[in-house]
Backbone as JSON, one array per atom type, in Angstrom:
{
  "sequence": "MKTRTWILIFAAVFLILAGIVLWQYLGAKPAGSAKIYADGKLVRIVDLSKDGEYRVESAEGWNELRVRDGRLAVTAASCPDGDCVRCGGRNADLPIVCLPNRVSIRFTEAGEIDGVVR",
  "N": [[16.27, 39.48, -15.09], [13.38, 40.75, -13.52], [12.28, 40.84, -10.22], [9.64, 40.53, -9.84], [9.17, 38.97, -12.03], [10.64, 36.35, -11.25], [9.05, 35.86, -8.85], [6.42, 35.35, -10.04], [7.17, 33.01, -11.88], [8.23, 31.07, -9.81], [5.74, 30.95, -8.29], [4.05, 29.83, -10.13], [5.26, 27.14, -10.85], [5.35, 26.07, -8.31], [2.46, 25.54, -7.84], [1.83, 24.12, -10.04], [3.26, 21.68, -9.15], [2.17, 21.2, -6.55], [-0.37, 20.65, -7.38], [0.05, 18.41, -9.01], [0.73, 16.69, -7.04], [-1.68, 16.6, -5.21], [-3.56, 15.52, -7.21], [-2.36, 12.99, -7.56], [-2.67, 11.86, -4.84], [-5.39, 12.3, -4.03], [-6.91, 11.04, -5.92], [-6.54, 8.5, -5.94], [-7.85, 5.36, -5.68], [-9.56, 3.56, -3.39], [-8.66, 0.39, -2.33], [-10.28, -2.8, -3.06], [-9.52, -5.29, -2.06], [-6.81, -7.55, -0.93], [-3.84, -8.9, -1.82], [-1.98, -11.58, -0.57], [1.35, -12.43, -0.5], [3.34, -14.86, 0.36], [6.75, -16.0, 0.33], [6.7, -15.75, -2.33], [4.79, -17.05, -3.47], [0.99, -16.78, -3.94], [-1.0, -16.62, -0.9], [-3.33, -15.83, 0.33], [-6.19, -13.95, -0.16], [-7.56, -11.1, 1.0], [-10.71, -9.69, 1.81], [-11.17, -6.27, 2.09], [-13.23, -4.95, 3.02], [-14.17, -6.28, 5.1], [-13.76, -6.75, 8.5], [-10.96, -7.86, 10.25], [-8.41, -10.12, 11.56], [-5.53, -11.7, 10.7], [-2.88, -14.38, 10.14], [0.24, -14.84, 8.62], [2.56, -17.01, 7.45], [5.9, -17.71, 6.61], [8.6, -19.31, 4.8], [10.91, -17.73, 6.24], [9.65, -16.64, 8.54], [6.85, -14.86, 10.35], [3.96, -12.98, 9.92], [1.52, -10.81, 11.52], [-1.54, -9.7, 10.52], [-3.85, -7.21, 10.33], [-7.16, -6.22, 9.47], [-9.22, -3.36, 9.57], [-11.52, -0.98, 9.25], [-11.43, -0.78, 6.73], [-8.93, -0.79, 5.93], [-5.79, -2.13, 5.62], [-2.95, -3.36, 8.1], [0.2, -4.42, 9.35], [0.52, -5.55, 11.91], [2.15, -7.02, 13.71], [5.16, -8.38, 13.8], [8.1, -11.12, 13.12], [10.31, -10.13, 11.92], [13.43, -8.78, 12.38], [13.68, -5.76, 11.95], [11.17, -4.48, 11.72], [9.91, -2.77, 9.76], [7.85, -3.19, 8.27], [5.5, -3.22, 10.01], [5.84, -0.52, 11.05], [4.91, 0.96, 8.63], [2.05, 1.34, 8.98], [-1.41, 1.52, 8.41], [-2.86, 0.58, 5.36], [-4.58, 0.89, 1.89], [-4.44, 1.29, -0.63], [-2.71, 1.93, -3.41], [0.56, 1.74, -2.71], [2.56, -1.19, -2.07], [2.76, -3.2, 1.02], [5.79, -4.35, 2.35], [7.63, -6.92, 3.44], [10.75, -7.59, 3.52], [12.82, -9.57, 5.06], [10.95, -11.57, 6.06], [10.0, -12.69, 3.45], [7.65, -11.5, 2.82], [4.7, -10.14, 0.97], [2.21, -7.64, 0.38], [-0.3, -6.8, -1.92], [-2.09, -4.51, -3.03], [-5.53, -4.33, -4.66], [-8.22, -3.07, -6.99], [-11.75, -3.04, -6.46], [-13.25, -5.13, -8.56], [-11.3, -5.41, -10.2], [-9.63, -7.01, -13.05], [-7.56, -9.58, -13.04], [-6.48, -11.48, -14.88], [-6.66, -13.13, -18.11], [-7.87, -16.0, -19.27], [-7.64, -18.15, -21.89]],
  "CA": [[15.03, 39.58, -15.17], [13.1, 41.58, -12.55], [11.89, 40.07, -9.14], [8.38, 40.1, -9.92], [9.06, 37.63, -12.9], [10.85, 35.29, -10.58], [8.11, 35.26, -7.99], [5.47, 34.66, -10.72], [7.67, 31.73, -12.23], [8.13, 30.13, -8.8], [4.37, 30.49, -7.69], [3.52, 28.83, -11.19], [6.0, 25.95, -10.72], [4.97, 25.52, -7.02], [0.99, 25.29, -8.25], [1.91, 22.89, -10.91], [3.66, 20.49, -8.54], [1.09, 21.11, -5.93], [-1.73, 19.88, -8.41], [0.51, 16.8, -9.17], [0.48, 15.86, -5.78], [-3.18, 16.19, -4.72], [-4.15, 14.55, -8.09], [-1.73, 11.39, -7.03], [-2.78, 11.26, -3.41], [-6.82, 12.41, -3.6], [-7.24, 10.6, -6.99], [-6.06, 7.19, -5.76], [-9.27, 4.76, -5.09], [-9.28, 2.51, -2.27], [-8.73, -1.12, -2.66], [-11.58, -3.83, -2.49], [-9.03, -6.38, -1.69], [-5.33, -7.34, -0.65], [-3.32, -10.13, -2.06], [-0.97, -11.64, 0.22], [2.36, -13.59, -0.87], [4.66, -15.56, 1.11], [7.77, -16.69, -0.61], [6.57, -15.42, -3.71], [3.28, -17.31, -3.73], [-0.18, -16.35, -3.29], [-1.19, -17.44, 0.19], [-4.53, -15.61, 0.94], [-6.88, -12.83, -0.74], [-8.46, -10.63, 2.2], [-11.43, -8.65, 1.62], [-10.97, -5.2, 2.87], [-14.61, -4.81, 3.8], [-14.63, -7.05, 6.48], [-12.5, -6.62, 9.42], [-10.55, -9.43, 10.71], [-7.18, -10.42, 11.72], [-4.75, -12.9, 10.08], [-1.4, -14.89, 10.32], [0.83, -15.38, 7.46], [4.0, -17.65, 7.88], [6.62, -17.98, 5.48], [10.04, -20.19, 5.53], [11.7, -17.22, 7.29], [9.08, -16.02, 9.82], [5.59, -14.89, 10.59], [3.43, -11.65, 9.96], [0.16, -10.74, 11.94], [-2.3, -8.5, 10.04], [-5.2, -6.9, 10.74], [-8.12, -5.49, 8.67], [-9.82, -2.62, 10.14], [-12.07, 0.37, 8.61], [-10.83, -0.82, 5.09], [-7.25, -0.54, 5.61], [-4.92, -3.46, 6.26], [-2.05, -3.22, 8.39], [0.79, -5.45, 9.77], [0.66, -5.52, 13.54], [3.35, -7.63, 14.56], [6.09, -9.57, 12.74], [9.04, -11.85, 13.58], [11.56, -9.75, 11.5], [14.47, -8.01, 13.39], [13.73, -4.49, 12.14], [9.88, -4.11, 11.94], [9.72, -1.77, 9.11], [6.49, -3.39, 7.8], [4.75, -2.77, 11.0], [5.72, 0.96, 11.35], [4.31, 1.57, 7.7], [0.8, 1.66, 9.06], [-2.78, 0.85, 7.64], [-2.83, 1.22, 3.74], [-5.68, 0.44, 1.35], [-4.23, 1.73, -2.02], [-1.24, 2.24, -3.99], [2.01, 1.3, -2.23], [2.53, -2.57, -1.52], [3.47, -3.46, 2.14], [6.64, -5.68, 2.12], [8.45, -7.61, 4.7], [11.72, -8.4, 3.36], [13.23, -10.37, 5.99], [10.17, -12.47, 5.9], [9.69, -12.68, 2.27], [6.03, -11.33, 2.62], [4.46, -9.01, 0.44], [0.9, -7.66, 0.28], [-0.63, -5.99, -2.71], [-3.96, -4.05, -3.29], [-6.34, -4.53, -5.97], [-9.13, -2.4, -6.84], [-12.86, -3.98, -6.47], [-13.58, -5.64, -9.73], [-10.09, -5.23, -11.3], [-9.55, -8.24, -13.42], [-6.32, -10.04, -12.56], [-6.1, -11.72, -16.14], [-7.72, -13.84, -18.95], [-7.35, -17.49, -19.76], [-8.54, -18.58, -22.96]],
  "C": [[14.65, 40.21, -13.61], [12.69, 40.42, -11.28], [10.62, 39.5, -9.19], [8.32, 38.67, -10.71], [9.58, 36.44, -12.32], [10.1, 34.82, -9.57], [6.85, 34.69, -9.0], [6.2, 33.27, -11.47], [7.58, 30.74, -10.97], [6.83, 29.67, -8.18], [3.88, 29.48, -8.76], [3.91, 27.37, -11.05], [5.56, 25.28, -9.42], [3.1, 25.3, -7.21], [0.95, 24.18, -8.91], [2.3, 21.6, -9.93], [2.61, 20.18, -7.24], [-0.39, 20.36, -6.49], [-1.53, 18.73, -8.57], [0.1, 16.1, -8.07], [-0.77, 15.66, -5.12], [-3.71, 15.47, -5.81], [-3.68, 13.25, -7.77], [-2.34, 10.85, -5.97], [-4.5, 11.29, -3.22], [-7.45, 11.3, -4.84], [-7.4, 8.96, -6.82], [-7.58, 6.34, -5.2], [-8.85, 3.83, -4.46], [-9.54, 1.17, -2.96], [-9.81, -1.97, -2.25], [-10.74, -5.08, -1.93], [-7.4, -6.29, -1.48], [-5.08, -8.62, -1.06], [-2.11, -10.37, -1.33], [-0.27, -12.91, -0.11], [3.22, -13.63, -0.09], [5.68, -16.4, 0.23], [7.77, -16.75, -1.95], [5.39, -16.12, -4.23], [2.28, -16.99, -3.28], [-0.66, -17.23, -2.08], [-2.86, -17.18, 0.6], [-4.93, -14.27, 0.03], [-7.72, -12.46, 0.42], [-9.33, -9.6, 1.29], [-11.51, -7.53, 2.43], [-12.12, -4.64, 3.28], [-15.12, -5.24, 4.79], [-13.3, -7.1, 7.43], [-12.12, -7.87, 10.02], [-8.99, -9.3, 10.89], [-6.58, -11.83, 11.2], [-3.02, -13.19, 10.3], [-0.85, -15.25, 9.21], [2.18, -15.83, 7.8], [4.57, -17.96, 6.73], [7.9, -18.7, 6.01], [11.03, -19.13, 6.38], [11.12, -16.53, 8.48], [7.64, -15.64, 9.59], [5.3, -13.22, 10.37], [2.17, -11.75, 10.54], [-0.56, -9.47, 11.5], [-3.52, -8.24, 10.41], [-5.79, -5.82, 9.62], [-9.2, -4.52, 9.25], [-10.45, -1.17, 9.11], [-11.46, 0.5, 7.09], [-9.55, -0.81, 4.94], [-6.45, -1.84, 6.4], [-3.29, -3.05, 6.68], [-1.16, -4.19, 9.1], [0.83, -5.02, 11.31], [1.73, -5.86, 14.57], [4.03, -8.43, 13.46], [7.46, -10.02, 13.49], [10.42, -11.27, 12.77], [12.35, -9.1, 12.64], [13.94, -6.38, 12.97], [12.37, -3.81, 11.98], [9.5, -2.99, 10.96], [8.18, -1.93, 8.29], [5.2, -3.29, 8.81], [4.57, -1.26, 11.22], [5.08, 1.68, 9.86], [2.99, 1.96, 7.89], [-0.29, 1.25, 8.3], [-2.63, 1.5, 6.27], [-4.17, 0.6, 3.18], [-5.76, 0.98, -0.02], [-2.72, 1.96, -2.18], [0.0, 1.53, -3.62], [1.76, 0.0, -1.81], [2.94, -2.28, 0.13], [4.27, -4.62, 1.93], [7.42, -5.76, 3.39], [9.66, -8.34, 4.17], [12.25, -9.56, 4.11], [12.37, -11.79, 6.08], [9.75, -13.13, 4.93], [7.89, -12.61, 2.17], [6.0, -10.04, 1.9], [2.99, -8.76, 0.27], [0.73, -6.55, -0.83], [-2.08, -5.62, -3.02], [-4.46, -4.0, -4.69], [-7.82, -3.86, -5.85], [-10.35, -3.41, -6.93], [-13.01, -4.06, -8.13], [-12.41, -5.38, -10.88], [-9.73, -6.83, -11.84], [-8.11, -8.31, -13.29], [-5.72, -10.78, -13.99], [-7.04, -12.72, -17.07], [-7.18, -15.15, -19.19], [-8.32, -17.81, -20.72], [-8.28, -20.13, -23.23]]
}
């Protein structure tokens, strides 16, 4: 094949991948609340529209959380590695997890139905 053909193929693949990435990140809706689990049990539901600070304790340790400008971040933790602190403020998509302390934070959209009981 000619060089021009390879350039066109490369450009088309690049544009398709860029479109997928933009659709994934720009299409994400901000969450309305966050569900905080410790030791596998729901301990708190936090409204992300209200700023505040919270402390979550589990059998393994503690995590301090801060909600500011619709984003939730772990500001301090008793775990040795601190990965949960370094992940920064989030408000959609990926959960925040502190494996040593057995704490996880999952984001839910405003008005999202969690389940139906009959």
